[in-house]
C-alpha positions in Angstrom: 94.7 94.4 111.7 91.1 93.2 111.9 90.2 90.1 109.9 87.4 92.0 108.3 89.6 94.8 107.0 88.3 96.0 103.6 91.0 96.6 101.0 91.2 97.1 97.2 93.8 95.2 95.3 95.4 96.2 92.0 97.4 93.7 90.1 100.0 95.1 87.7 101.3 93.1 84.7 105.0 92.8 85.6 105.8 91.3 82.2 105.1 94.6 80.4 108.0 96.4 82.0 106.1 99.7 82.3 107.6 102.8 83.7 106.5 104.1 87.1 104.5 106.8 85.5 102.7 104.4 83.1 101.9 102.1 86.1 100.5 105.0 88.1 98.3 106.1 85.1 97.0 102.5 84.5 96.3 102.0 88.2 94.5 105.3 88.3 92.3 104.2 85.4 91.4 101.0 87.3 90.6 103.0 90.5 88.4 105.4 88.6 86.6 102.8 86.6 86.0 100.6 89.6 84.6 103.5 91.7 82.3 104.7 88.9 81.0 101.2 88.5 80.5 100.6 92.2 78.5 103.8 92.4 76.4 102.8 89.4 72.9 101.2 89.6 74.1 98.6 87.1 77.3 97.6 88.8 78.4 94.0 88.3 79.7 94.1 91.9 76.6 95.7 93.6 77.0 93.0 96.3 80.2 94.8 97.3 78.6 98.2 97.8 78.5 98.0 101.6 82.2 97.0 101.5 82.9 99.9 99.2 81.3 102.3 101.7 83.1 100.8 104.6 86.4 101.0 102.7 85.8 104.6 101.7 85.0 105.6 105.3 88.0 103.8 106.7 90.6 105.5 104.4 90.5 103.5 101.2 93.3 101.0 101.8 94.8 99.9 98.5 97.4 97.2 97.8 99.3 96.9 94.6 100.6 93.5 93.6 102.7 92.1 90.7 101.3 89.5 88.5 102.2 87.7 85.2 100.0 88.0 82.1 98.3 84.7 82.9 97.4 85.9 86.4 95.8 89.1 85.1 94.0 87.1 82.4 92.5 84.7 84.9 91.2 87.6 87.0 89.8 89.4 84.0 88.0 86.2 83.0 86.3 86.3 86.4 84.9 89.7 85.5 87.2 91.9 87.6 88.0 95.4 86.3 90.6 95.1 83.6 92.5 97.9 81.9 93.8 97.5 78.4 96.2 100.1 77.0 95.4 102.3 74.0 99.0 101.9 72.7 99.8 105.6 72.4 103.0 105.5 74.4 105.1 102.6 75.8 103.3 99.4 75.1 101.2 97.7 72.4 97.5 98.6 72.0 95.3 96.1 73.8 97.9 95.1 76.4 96.4 94.0 79.7 98.1 96.4 82.1 96.2 96.2 85.4 93.3 94.3 87.0 91.5 95.7 90.0 89.3 93.9 92.5 86.4 95.8 94.1 87.1 96.8 97.7 86.3 93.6 99.7 87.3 92.0 103.0 91.0 91.2 102.8 90.3 87.6 103.8 88.0 87.2 100.8 90.5 88.9 98.4 93.3 86.7 99.5 91.5 83.7 98.0 92.0 85.4 94.6 95.3 87.1 94.9 97.1 85.7 98.0 99.7 83.9 95.8 100.9 87.2 94.3 103.7 89.4 95.7 103.7 93.1 96.6 104.7 95.5 93.8 107.9 97.3 95.0 
């Protein structure tokens, strides 16, 4: 695995006890929103556009991690893509369900999420 491998991390709020389907839907929201933003001229992560293109061309590696509410809040405060639920099904409206980082070199992302464990 090259040191410069570009990946996208998704951090799921493990404290919400969401079903597998709910997690899949919330993660899909994060993937969609991050992609639309990165393709936009007004992206807050325009500096990652070259990484995004490399990531796309290399097969779009995604890694899903588990985090506590406080972990997701810290990442959301740094401006990463955060998904809050509408409250129509399993969890309360406004719940912070998933935070996504833009595709970036794995070594750079590890500084932000290296302490979190894989979602299994």
